[in-house]
C-alpha angles and dihedrals in degrees: 000000000000091000090053091048091051091047090050092046091049088055099048101032095081090050093046091047092050091048092053091043096053094039092061095037097045092047090051091046091048091054091049093046093043092053093044092044092049091050091049094046094049090047093052092047091049098050092042087057091047091053090050090053094043110038090177089076087080088073089058093063096100089051089051089051090054090050093051094050092045091051093051094046093047090050093049094248100112092124095047111143095200120215089002089067093055094048091047091048092065089062104030101044091232107139124223110238121242092242088067089075098058091039096054090042095055093039093053094046091052091048094051093042091058099040105262114163101243143120131224109232092084088058089044093056091048094046091046095047092046095049093044090051090055091049089051094049092052091058093040100241120188122244098268093044090048090056089057090045091056090051089051088056091051094051091043096057093038090054092044092059102037102028089230106122097169094049090047090053096050093041092058091049094046106038101067097061123017110226094024128085116197100224093175087072094050099098096037093048094042094051091044091053094047093050092045090051090051093051093049091051089052090050094050103260113142121208126232116265134156138191123231117204104173109052109162122235113261111258144121094273094049093046090050090052092050090046091057088051090050092053090048090052092052089054091046090049092056091046090050094051095046093047094050095046096041092049090054090050092048092051092048092048097043100037109029092172106086093211092055090045092056094048092048090047093049092047092051092048092047092047094050092044091053095048091047091048107192100086089222093126097052119098120359098320097221092154091057092052091050089049092052096046102035099037103021091233132133121177097223129009092235095054091113093056093050094050090048091051095048091046092051092047091048101046096035090058093059102266116139136236128080145288103228100077090048086048089055088049094049092045094045095048093043091051092045091054099041103037097073089057087062096044094256122132107263094228092051089044091053092051095049093047092045090059096036093052092048087053092048096052098042100034093226106129098167094046087048093052091049089048090058090054094047093046102036108014127248103281095096094035097125090054094050090046091054095049091047093049091052095044090049095047098043098041088075117193095337117124139163085230115065089191090063115111122219093213097171126027119256090220101056140355094276130132109238105151096198130157118253119240 
């Protein structure tokens, strides 16, 4: 009997030990990420309000660009690759330094304050990965455990900003290697995301949620309509990735000096913003997303193209932030404009394309489907799943993140291990 008990304990003790270990560590990481995410969210909200009250701040964008470049160079981070560095660190073992967190925090705040077209999730992934790495180093984690800890930081900050813990969990597990889901990180990432979300709620940060009123009846015709939108999002996802990457290459080739690059980029964004006149395309543009989804309204049919252009000009010049909220903007306004042509309610079309475009540019179909549930509820789940499946399949090897690996082919169960582009 004792021998059986010892045998049983020998089998369960590693699992029990890992459970206790990750319960404590994930909870701690969640508190850290929740506090940092709350501070970042409040800061972005505050400077966005300031920019709305003081439109002259737009003219300061070139100066903000100079400050960002100077900060990164002084801190020895001139060659920082942003979110790509965090994604690559999960595979390579190279650890993001602690100074990355305050740098991306300040850089993103300056970008939003002066009207740069950028999001916040790229900054969130970098802050989360950097802080989680520091937590892991303090408790002397091994290399493999540290990889999971970095994913915990990614999920914690993502959840803190969007209020979508399940999406944040699966996104961190999916985004590193396309075709592989790191299930060993499921419990740590989920617990981190849940704790982080709880902390942000206590600190007054509200998650993103929308209400859909016109969900079509499931049928062959409605599925065909959504399928067309999914194909359109795949094409748009490839375009989005190419424009963002090629704009960055153009800047680097034409203006090798990073200070000049930031000034030129700032001047271009300011000039286009003044010509356009509404200010809708500066900052993240969350109010435009809400307008498209909740009211089925877009000011001009080409709003998605203009947002894409300004986002590429902003991020390519060295300003900081992220691409995902602009992706939501581009997808929502594209869907709102195109859906009525197919007989689909513009608000529902905006929601579907918002999620499908996100799927196409990050290659995370499961996270995208969960995102649709956490943002819009489960009633239209099959439509969102179809659009995501098509966008994922047809967007090929394109990705916002050049460090992302396409480990298994999208076309067949075949190991290819190729870089995204």
